[in-house]
ROVEX-735703 format. One record per residue: residue in three letters; residue number from 0; x, y, z of N, C-alpha, C, O in turn. Coordinates in nm, 3 decimals. Each point is the difference from the previous one (the first is absolute). Layout:
N
 residuo num   neast  nnorth     nup  caeast canorth    caup   ceast  cnorth     cup   oeast  onorth     oup
     ALA NUM       X       Y       Z       X       Y       Z       X       Y       Z       X       Y       Z
...
***
This chain:
80
 residuo num   neast  nnorth     nup  caeast canorth    caup   ceast  cnorth     cup   oeast  onorth     oup
     MET   0   4.729  12.131  14.858   0.101  -0.102  -0.011   0.123   0.041   0.080   0.050   0.111  -0.016
     THR   1  -0.002  -0.199   0.102   0.116   0.029   0.082   0.125  -0.058  -0.066   0.002  -0.118  -0.037
     VAL   2   0.101   0.200   0.023   0.126  -0.046  -0.056   0.099  -0.017   0.113   0.026   0.095   0.075
     THR   3   0.029  -0.216  -0.062   0.097  -0.027   0.105   0.139  -0.006  -0.062   0.021  -0.071  -0.098
     HIS   4   0.073   0.145   0.156   0.137  -0.001  -0.048   0.081  -0.096   0.085   0.001   0.010   0.123
     LYS   5   0.067  -0.100  -0.188   0.084  -0.096   0.070   0.140   0.058   0.011   0.048   0.067  -0.092
     HIS   6   0.018  -0.093   0.205   0.138   0.043   0.009   0.091  -0.103  -0.065  -0.039  -0.116  -0.016
     THR   7   0.158   0.157  -0.021   0.096  -0.085  -0.069   0.116  -0.030   0.093   0.051   0.089   0.068
     VAL   8  -0.009  -0.216  -0.066   0.110  -0.045   0.085   0.105  -0.063  -0.090  -0.032  -0.082  -0.086
     GLU   9   0.159   0.121   0.106   0.111  -0.061  -0.073   0.088  -0.074   0.100   0.044   0.058   0.099
     LEU  10  -0.019  -0.186  -0.126   0.078  -0.083   0.091   0.109  -0.074  -0.075  -0.019  -0.040  -0.115
     ASP  11   0.135   0.022   0.179   0.104  -0.091  -0.049  -0.022  -0.131   0.073   0.014  -0.006   0.122
     GLY  12  -0.050  -0.099  -0.194  -0.026  -0.125   0.067  -0.031  -0.113  -0.095   0.021   0.011  -0.121
     ILE  13  -0.072  -0.120   0.177  -0.037  -0.115  -0.081  -0.135  -0.052   0.046  -0.039   0.016   0.116
     LEU  14  -0.031  -0.078  -0.208  -0.126  -0.065   0.034   0.031  -0.136   0.062   0.087  -0.072  -0.048
     LEU  15  -0.157   0.038   0.153   0.020  -0.129   0.065  -0.092  -0.108  -0.055   0.015  -0.118   0.033
     ARG  16  -0.110   0.157  -0.117  -0.085  -0.095  -0.072  -0.045   0.068  -0.128   0.004   0.123  -0.010
     PRO  17  -0.047  -0.201  -0.089  -0.040   0.060  -0.127  -0.112   0.102   0.017  -0.090  -0.016   0.083
     LEU  18   0.098   0.121  -0.163  -0.099   0.107   0.004  -0.122  -0.043  -0.082   0.012  -0.029  -0.119
     THR  19  -0.129   0.025   0.184  -0.121  -0.039  -0.070  -0.114   0.095   0.036  -0.011   0.046   0.113
     ILE  20  -0.072  -0.019  -0.210  -0.116   0.086   0.022  -0.097  -0.072   0.093  -0.031  -0.117  -0.019
     GLY  21  -0.018   0.189   0.120  -0.094  -0.055   0.096   0.065  -0.047   0.129  -0.070  -0.026   0.098
     SER  22   0.204   0.015  -0.096   0.072  -0.040   0.121   0.087   0.116   0.047   0.029   0.091  -0.077
     CYS  23   0.012  -0.096   0.201   0.091   0.103   0.049   0.141  -0.029  -0.051   0.034  -0.113  -0.033
     ALA  24   0.046   0.217   0.028   0.142  -0.014  -0.034   0.077  -0.006   0.132  -0.034   0.068   0.096
     ILE  25   0.137  -0.150  -0.094   0.087  -0.007   0.117   0.140   0.037  -0.047   0.059  -0.068  -0.084
     ILE  26  -0.007   0.178   0.140   0.124   0.059  -0.047   0.102   0.003   0.113  -0.031   0.042   0.112
     PHE  27   0.154  -0.086  -0.141   0.110   0.013   0.095   0.082   0.121  -0.042   0.050   0.006  -0.112
     HIS  28  -0.037   0.091   0.203   0.076   0.122  -0.029   0.050   0.060   0.131  -0.067  -0.010   0.102
     SER  29   0.183   0.069  -0.106   0.059   0.069   0.115   0.001  -0.087   0.126  -0.019   0.050   0.110
     GLY  30   0.040  -0.180  -0.128   0.008  -0.090   0.114  -0.133  -0.038   0.063  -0.003  -0.058   0.108
     ARG  31  -0.106   0.091  -0.175  -0.131  -0.034   0.056  -0.093  -0.049  -0.110   0.032   0.011  -0.119
     ILE  32  -0.146  -0.064   0.159  -0.097  -0.053  -0.095  -0.126   0.087   0.005  -0.051   0.032   0.107
     THR  33   0.001   0.005  -0.225  -0.123   0.077  -0.012  -0.103  -0.083  -0.074   0.029  -0.058  -0.105
     ARG  34  -0.149   0.053   0.160  -0.113  -0.067  -0.064  -0.097   0.109  -0.044  -0.044   0.081   0.082
     THR  35   0.011  -0.078  -0.210  -0.087   0.104  -0.054  -0.146  -0.043   0.006  -0.031  -0.114   0.036
     THR  36  -0.058   0.205  -0.072  -0.138  -0.038  -0.024  -0.005  -0.072  -0.135   0.102  -0.016  -0.066
     ARG  37  -0.221  -0.028   0.025  -0.013  -0.079  -0.123   0.049   0.076  -0.123  -0.026   0.120  -0.015
     VAL  38   0.095  -0.190  -0.072   0.048   0.056  -0.126  -0.118   0.007  -0.097  -0.073  -0.097  -0.020
     VAL  39   0.055   0.216  -0.041  -0.109   0.018  -0.095   0.049   0.010  -0.145  -0.076  -0.024  -0.093
     SER  40   0.203   0.060   0.075   0.055   0.002  -0.135   0.152  -0.006   0.005   0.063   0.044   0.096
     ILE  41  -0.006  -0.100  -0.201   0.145  -0.004  -0.017   0.028   0.087  -0.121  -0.041  -0.033  -0.112
     ARG  42   0.111   0.142   0.135   0.014   0.103  -0.104   0.117  -0.024  -0.095  -0.015   0.014  -0.121
     ASN  43   0.131  -0.050   0.176   0.120  -0.004  -0.083   0.101  -0.095   0.061   0.021   0.000   0.121
     CYS  44   0.040  -0.080  -0.204   0.109  -0.087   0.044   0.120   0.033  -0.087   0.034  -0.075  -0.091
     GLY  45   0.030   0.188   0.119   0.111   0.046  -0.082   0.134  -0.036   0.060   0.007  -0.075   0.097
     GLY  46   0.099   0.128  -0.155   0.135  -0.031   0.043   0.035   0.057   0.136   0.088  -0.052   0.067
     ASP  47  -0.156   0.159  -0.024   0.032   0.062   0.129  -0.084  -0.054   0.114   0.013   0.047   0.113
     GLY  48  -0.097  -0.143  -0.140  -0.085  -0.054   0.105  -0.140  -0.021  -0.052  -0.020  -0.022  -0.119
     LEU  49  -0.076   0.029   0.209  -0.138  -0.016  -0.044  -0.090   0.097   0.072   0.030   0.046   0.111
     ARG  50  -0.140  -0.016  -0.175  -0.100   0.092   0.056  -0.131  -0.075   0.013  -0.043  -0.071  -0.091
     PHE  51  -0.018   0.088   0.207  -0.131  -0.062   0.019  -0.081   0.088   0.092   0.052   0.089   0.068
     GLU  52  -0.182  -0.115  -0.067  -0.091   0.082   0.077  -0.083  -0.089   0.091  -0.048  -0.106  -0.042
     THR  53   0.031   0.149   0.166  -0.085  -0.070   0.095  -0.127   0.081   0.021  -0.021   0.101  -0.067
     LEU  54  -0.062  -0.144   0.159  -0.124   0.072   0.026   0.023   0.146   0.039  -0.083   0.085  -0.031
     ASP  55   0.196  -0.056   0.097   0.021   0.136   0.049   0.134   0.065  -0.037   0.023   0.116   0.035
     THR  56   0.065  -0.188  -0.105   0.134   0.053  -0.025   0.051  -0.045  -0.136  -0.033  -0.108  -0.048
     LYS  57   0.114   0.194  -0.015   0.073  -0.036  -0.121   0.145  -0.026   0.041   0.061   0.083   0.068
     TYR  58  -0.007  -0.197  -0.108   0.136  -0.039   0.038   0.091  -0.003  -0.120  -0.039  -0.039  -0.110
     HIS  59   0.164   0.083   0.132   0.108  -0.019  -0.095   0.106  -0.078   0.077   0.067   0.055   0.087
     LEU  60  -0.053  -0.182  -0.121   0.094  -0.087   0.069   0.126  -0.012  -0.084  -0.002  -0.057  -0.109
     LEU  61   0.112   0.113   0.161   0.128  -0.007  -0.068   0.063  -0.134   0.033   0.016  -0.034   0.118
     THR  62   0.020  -0.043  -0.220   0.049  -0.135   0.023   0.140  -0.021  -0.056   0.036  -0.112  -0.037
     GLY  63   0.043   0.218   0.030   0.134  -0.009  -0.056   0.100  -0.061   0.096  -0.039  -0.062   0.099
     PRO  64   0.168   0.079  -0.125   0.105  -0.059   0.083  -0.005   0.041   0.147   0.031  -0.081   0.087
     LEU  65  -0.069   0.205  -0.059  -0.009   0.043   0.140  -0.108  -0.076   0.074   0.018  -0.035   0.117
     ALA  66  -0.129   0.009  -0.182  -0.107  -0.075   0.063   0.042  -0.144   0.026  -0.036  -0.057   0.104
     GLN  67   0.111  -0.003  -0.195   0.045  -0.137   0.018   0.096  -0.010   0.120  -0.007  -0.097   0.076
     SER  68   0.095   0.194  -0.059   0.091  -0.006   0.113  -0.073   0.022   0.132   0.043  -0.050   0.104
     ALA  69  -0.153   0.125  -0.107  -0.078   0.023   0.121  -0.069  -0.128   0.047  -0.032  -0.013   0.117
     ALA  70   0.010  -0.079  -0.208  -0.070  -0.123   0.033   0.093  -0.109   0.054  -0.048  -0.100   0.053
     GLU  71   0.178   0.119  -0.065   0.093  -0.101   0.049  -0.007  -0.006   0.152  -0.006   0.104   0.066
     PRO  72   0.008  -0.223  -0.011  -0.007  -0.012   0.146   0.126   0.054   0.067   0.109  -0.003  -0.056
     LEU  73  -0.128   0.052   0.176   0.114   0.047   0.078   0.081  -0.119   0.046  -0.057  -0.106   0.025
     PRO  74   0.190   0.119  -0.013   0.080  -0.113   0.046  -0.039  -0.040   0.143  -0.021   0.085   0.086
     ALA  75   0.013  -0.213  -0.064  -0.035  -0.052   0.133   0.122  -0.002   0.089   0.110  -0.033  -0.045
     VAL  76  -0.129   0.069   0.169   0.109  -0.003   0.097  -0.010  -0.133   0.075  -0.104  -0.033   0.056
     LEU  77   0.213  -0.040  -0.057  -0.001  -0.130   0.068   0.020   0.018   0.149   0.088   0.074   0.043
     ALA  78  -0.169  -0.140   0.035   0.012   0.006   0.147   0.079  -0.121   0.048  -0.009  -0.108  -0.059
     ALA  79   0.085   0.126   0.166   0.081  -0.110   0.054  -0.083  -0.094   0.084   0.052  -0.098   0.053
***
């Protein structure tokens, strides 16, 4: 029997669509968008964020005030 160890990723960000088992997660963080492999389990939806697992990675998504400010759009510069 082969045991595969998944690596763990912690991100400050927000989900761009609801997290569902069997679909990929789409996360906005650090000014970019990450699409994961399929979600296989949702572990915890606590006060500090949520934990979920994909086919190859365990995620801890921090969704506090810092993550919310990261999702705000940058101010647009008006051109003449």
